[in-house]
N, C-alpha and C positions, 0 to 999 in steps of 0.2 A: 505493499500500500503505500509505502513512503517512496518508494524509488520513481513512481511517476510524477510524485509531487518535485524530488529534484531534479528530475531530467527537465520539468516544465520550469523550474527557477534557475536553472542552468541555461536555459535558450532565452528566457527575457534578462538580457543582459544588465539593465539597471537594477534588477532586483536582487541579482547574485550578490553583491558587496552587502545589502541589507539582511538578506539571508542567511549569509556567513556570520556577519556580525552578531545578529540574534541567534543564531543556535551556539557560537561561542560565548554570548555572554550568559545564556540558559545555562550552558553547561558550567562555565565558572562560578555562577550563582549556587548550582546545586553543590560544585566541590567544594567550595568555602564553607556552605552551610553544612556539610557533611563532617567536615575536618573540625569545624567549631563544635558541633555536637558531640562527636567523638573524643576531643579533648577534653570537655566538659566531664564527659562520663569518666573517661581515665582520671582526672584529678578528683572527683568524685569517689571512685574506688580508692585512690592511693595517693592523699593530698601530700605526700614527702615527695612525689616525683615530680612537683609542681613545675621546677625549673627546667627540667628533660620535656615535660610534656609540651611545653610553651614553646620551647626552641624549636622541636619537630612539627608543631602546630603551624608556628609562622611560617616555617620554611615550605609545609604543604600549602597553604594558603598562596603564598608567593606564586609557587609553580602553577597553581590553579589561576590565579589572576594572569599570568604571562602568556596562558594559552587565549585569553581574550585579548592581550595586547597584540599578538601575533596576529589574530583573526584583524582587529583594527586596521592593524598596516597593510594587510593583503586586501581587505574590503576597499580602501580607499587611495591605496597605493598603485601604483603602475601594474599591469598584469603580462 
């Protein structure tokens, strides 16, 4: 079901950048939300590991946001 939608978006040149940016933004939002939820859960289970969990959570959120930044560059940059 998703393949015809993707094919139609690829054929419509103006919508490709918006579609790419929208999908990457949604993915980054979901990724950051999951990282935050799991970090809160981990600190709730073991409060002594707060520093290590915070470090890994910030790294995970940065990597998730990097995907959105790459999509922004691809959407509005030259193809």
